[in-house]
N, C-alpha and C positions, 0 to 999 in steps of 0.2 A: 858759589855765592859766599862772599865774605860777610860775616855778621857784624863787624864793627860799623859804626855810623860814619857816613861820608861827611866831610867838612865842605859844605857848599859855600861857606864864607869866602874861601880862596877863589872860587870861580865867579863870584858875584859881579865884580867890576867889568868883566868881559862877556858876561852871559848873553847879552843882547846882540853881540857882534856876530852870532851864528845865525845866518838867514833862515835856516830850517826851523829854528825855535820860534822865530817871529812868525813865520808862515803857519806853523802848527797851531799857535795861539789863535790866529785868525780863523783857521779851519775849524777848530774846536768851538770857538765862539759862535760861528755860523751854524754849526750842527746843533748847539744848544738852543739857539734862537729858532731853529726849525722844529724842535721837539717841545719846547716850552714857550708859552706866550709871555714874553718879557714886557712888563708894564712899568710906568713911571712911579708906581707906589710900592715897588718891590725892593726889599733890603736883601743883599746877597753877601754870603760869606764864601770867600775863595780860599780853600784849605791847601796849603803848600803853594802859596801864590808866587813865590820867587820874586822876581823883579816887577811883577804886575802885568806881564804881557797879556794874560787872559783877563785879569781884572779890568784893565783899561779898555779892552775890546768890548766888554759887557757894559761898561759904565754909561754910555750914551742912552741906553734903553731902560735903565733902572734908576731907582731913587738914590741908593747908596751901595757901596761895596766895602766890605771889611776884608783886608788881606791878612791872612794868618800864615806864619812860617816859623820854623825852628831856627833858621839861619838869620842872625841879625844883619849880616852883610847884605843879604838879598833885600831885606826890608829897608836898609839904608838907601839902596839904589831906588827902590820904589818911593821912599819918602822924598828923595831928591826930585823925582818926577812930579810928585804931588805938589811940592813947593814951586817947581818951575811952571807948572800948568795952573797954579793957583786953584787947586781943587778943594772944595769944602765938603764934598760928599764921599771922600775916600779916606779911610784910616787904616792903620796897620796894627797888628797885635803880635808880639813875640811869644809864641806858645810852643812848648816842646812836650808832646804827650808822653814821650819816653821818660821824661823826668817827673811825670805826674801832673803836669798842667792840664786843666780841663777847659773844654770849649763851652762857653756860656753864651747867653743872649737868645734872641728870637729872630728867625730869618725866613723869608719866603722861598729862598733858593740857596742851596749849598752846592758849590762846584769844587771839583778837584781834578787837576790835569797832570798826568805823568808823575804822580806822587804816591799813589797807593802801593806801587811795587817796592817803595822804600819803607813800608809799614809792615812790621813783622806779624802782628796780631790784628787782623782786619775787623773781626766781629765787634769788639768793644768800640771801635771807631765808628762803625756803621750805626751801632746803637746810640752813640752820642749824636751823630748827625740827625737821627730820627728825633731825638729829644729836643734839639734846638730849632727844628723846623716848626712853623705854624701849621695848623691843619690845612690840608690840601697843598702844602709846600712841596717843592721838588728837590730831589738830589740828582745831580748829574756828574758822573765819574767818567773821565777819559783816561785810558791807559793802553798799554801794549797788548795785542794778542800774543799768545804763546810764541816765544822767540828762540827757544833753545839756548838761551844765554848768549846770543850773538850780538844783541843790541849794544850792550855796555862793554866798552873796552876795559874799564875798571869796575869790577863788580862789588867794590866796597859799598856796604849799605844797601845792596840789592837783595831783597828777601824773596822776590818772586820774579821768575823769568817770564814775565807776561802773565796773562790770565786766560783761563777757559771761560768764555762768555757765559755759557750755561751755568757753570758753577758760581760765578759771581752774581748772576741774576738770582740764583737760589739764596745766596747770602743776603741779598736785599729783601727778598720775600721773608726770610727767617727773621729779619730785623723789623718787619711790620710794614714794609713798603708794598704799595699796590700798583697796578698798571705798569709793571716792570718790563722794560723792553731794551733792545740794543740795536745799534746800527754802526756802520763804519763811518768814522768822522774824518779821518785823514790817512795819508800814507806818507812815508818818509824814506828817502834813499840816503844811505850813509855808508862810509867805508867801515868794513869789519876786519877782524883778524885775518892776516894773510894778504891784505891790500885789496881784497875783492870788495865789490859794492853789494850791500844787502838791501832788500826792500822789506819794509816793516809797515804793518797796518796798526792804526790806533782806533779803538772802538769808543763809542759813547754808550754807557748804560744809564738809563733814566728810571727813576722810581718816584712815586707820589705818596706822601703821607696821607693816610686815610682820615 
């Protein structure tokens, strides 16, 4: 694992051209909707929103979505979608927690998909997620099961080669979340080193603020 931060701005323009990313966002959104009752009065924060693939999948079922990302290039793509679709209930925020930026606001649901493995110190982030959730609000995190470092061809900015679900559930419990559970949300087949195809599973961990 290389500890320098990956520059996602370079990949932003062509990010959505990868079908497996689009499919993954749909699969994760479906898993979230099966675990959490999404309602028209819910305000959602999507942490590490990228180009908004997950955000826009959730949007029809909730009141608003705030997409947060540290890469302005990704947010620019999402902002273009917001303008093209004339969406008044989606906004973006450029926040880089590595530079000391803080998550603020009040939300019914916080989501994060395929972002946590890029966060070096997870505990403070989970604590912040807990603080910005309203009572009985939910946190939904989707990420890789332990992958032995095979998933990423470029390990720049990858601090975790997937996660042990049990250990991550315990981190949520330690942060104060209740009713913590996990399930498989999706699977992905992609080429790995050596030209072989690897099969990877993506979990969803859910916790509720008491």
